[in-house]
C-alpha positions in Angstrom: 86.7 45.8 98.8 88.7 47.3 101.6 85.6 46.9 103.8 84.8 43.4 102.7 88.2 42.3 103.5 88.4 44.1 106.8 84.9 43.6 108.4 86.1 44.6 111.8 87.5 48.0 110.5 84.6 50.5 110.8 86.6 53.4 109.8 89.6 53.6 107.3 92.0 56.6 107.5 94.2 57.8 104.6 97.0 60.2 105.2 97.5 62.4 102.2 100.1 65.1 101.3 97.4 67.6 100.0 94.9 67.7 102.8 96.1 65.5 105.7 94.0 62.8 107.0 91.0 61.6 105.3 88.6 59.1 106.6 86.1 56.6 105.0 83.2 54.6 106.4 80.8 52.1 104.9 77.4 53.3 105.5 74.2 51.0 106.3 73.0 51.6 102.7 76.3 50.2 101.4 77.6 53.5 100.1 81.1 54.6 101.2 81.4 58.1 102.7 84.5 60.0 102.8 85.2 63.1 105.0 87.2 65.9 103.4 88.4 69.3 104.6 86.0 72.0 103.1 88.0 73.6 100.3 85.7 76.2 98.6 86.8 78.2 95.6 87.4 81.8 95.7 87.2 84.6 93.1 89.9 85.2 90.4 91.2 88.5 89.5 92.3 87.3 86.1 91.1 84.2 84.2 93.9 82.4 82.4 93.8 82.5 78.7 94.6 78.8 78.6 91.4 78.1 80.5 89.2 80.0 78.3 90.9 78.5 75.1 90.8 75.1 76.6 87.1 74.7 76.9 84.8 74.8 73.8 81.9 76.7 75.8 82.9 79.8 77.5 81.9 79.7 81.3 79.8 82.6 82.9 82.1 82.6 85.9 85.4 81.2 86.9 86.7 80.6 90.5 89.9 78.9 91.8 90.6 76.4 94.7 93.8 74.8 95.8 93.0 71.9 93.6 91.3 73.3 90.4 89.8 76.0 88.4 86.0 76.0 88.6 84.3 77.0 85.3 80.7 77.8 86.2 77.9 77.4 83.5 74.1 78.3 83.2 72.8 74.7 82.9 73.6 70.9 82.7 73.6 70.8 78.9 76.5 73.3 78.6 78.4 71.2 80.9 77.8 68.1 79.0 78.7 69.7 75.6 82.1 71.2 76.8 84.8 69.6 74.6 88.2 70.2 76.5 91.4 71.0 74.6 93.8 69.0 77.0 96.9 70.7 75.3 95.6 74.1 76.5 94.4 72.9 80.0 97.8 71.2 80.8 99.2 74.7 80.7 97.2 75.3 83.9 99.2 72.8 86.0 99.5 72.0 88.6 95.8 72.9 88.8 93.1 70.9 87.2 89.8 72.1 85.8 86.1 71.3 86.9 83.2 72.4 84.9 79.9 72.8 86.9 76.3 74.0 86.7 72.9 73.4 88.3 71.4 70.1 87.4 68.2 69.5 85.8 67.4 66.5 88.0 70.3 66.9 90.6 71.5 69.9 92.6 74.4 70.2 90.5 76.5 68.4 87.8 80.1 68.5 87.0 83.0 67.3 84.9 86.7 66.9 86.0 89.7 67.3 83.7 93.1 66.6 85.1 95.7 66.6 82.2 98.4 68.6 84.4 98.3 65.6 86.7 98.6 62.8 84.3 95.0 62.1 83.1 92.1 63.3 80.9 88.7 63.2 82.3 88.0 61.3 85.5 84.8 59.5 85.8 83.9 60.3 89.3 86.0 62.5 91.6 85.1 62.5 95.1 88.0 65.1 96.2 86.7 67.9 94.0 83.4 67.7 95.7 85.2 69.0 98.8 85.0 72.4 96.7 81.9 72.0 94.7 79.7 71.1 97.6 80.3 74.2 99.5 80.2 76.3 96.6 76.6 74.9 95.7 75.5 74.8 99.2 76.0 78.6 99.4 74.4 79.1 96.1 71.3 76.9 96.7 71.0 77.7 100.4 71.1 73.9 101.6 73.8 71.8 103.0 72.6 68.4 101.8 73.1 68.0 98.1 72.9 65.4 95.3 75.6 65.7 92.5 76.0 64.0 89.2 79.2 63.7 87.6 78.3 63.6 84.0 81.5 61.8 82.5 80.9 59.1 80.1 80.7 56.6 83.0 78.7 58.9 85.2 78.7 58.9 89.0 76.0 59.9 91.6 77.2 61.5 94.9 75.6 62.7 98.0 77.2 65.6 99.7 76.9 67.1 103.2 78.5 70.3 104.3 79.0 70.5 108.0 81.1 73.1 109.6 84.7 72.8 108.1 84.1 69.3 106.7 82.4 68.0 103.5 81.1 64.4 103.4 80.8 62.7 100.2 79.2 59.4 99.6 78.7 57.2 96.6 78.9 53.6 95.4 82.5 52.4 95.0 83.6 50.6 91.9 86.6 48.0 92.5 89.0 48.7 89.5 92.2 47.0 90.8 93.5 44.4 93.1 97.0 43.4 93.8 99.8 43.3 96.5 102.6 45.9 97.0 105.8 44.6 98.5 107.9 47.2 100.4 111.5 46.1 100.6 113.1 46.6 103.9 115.8 49.3 104.3 
């Protein structure tokens, strides 16, 4: 929608508190590509009990980034069958939880739970792929990846890891249109 209303604007930049400036461009195939700083997860010394109690399927490995705990599973089916206990996962705040595994038909799959930040399961989460893509690029030995977020709505994302950036592209869905009025001081 932003690109439709602003046809002369090839790049849109967003200033965020968490990671600074993000940019978005509309690709020739109609997908929207966002550029994020690479935010790969790191090893944990101790896995929080709230994380293990908050996921119905025990992960084989747990990592952590600035944004979320990463619960790593053996396969796509395990990720699909995870039932989150949001009352337990909210205890992990301010961090969220992403569950992920190698995909059957895609390089990797994921689901994203964010109760500590006001929600339940996000249908498609571009920002968490700034951590997922470097993780799976390292595991799979490739920098161009196709990801499927297996929420109820699902979302297909293309990810490219280049130096200190992660480029995530996908189809955008308009869910809101409106006007914001900012009163003068």
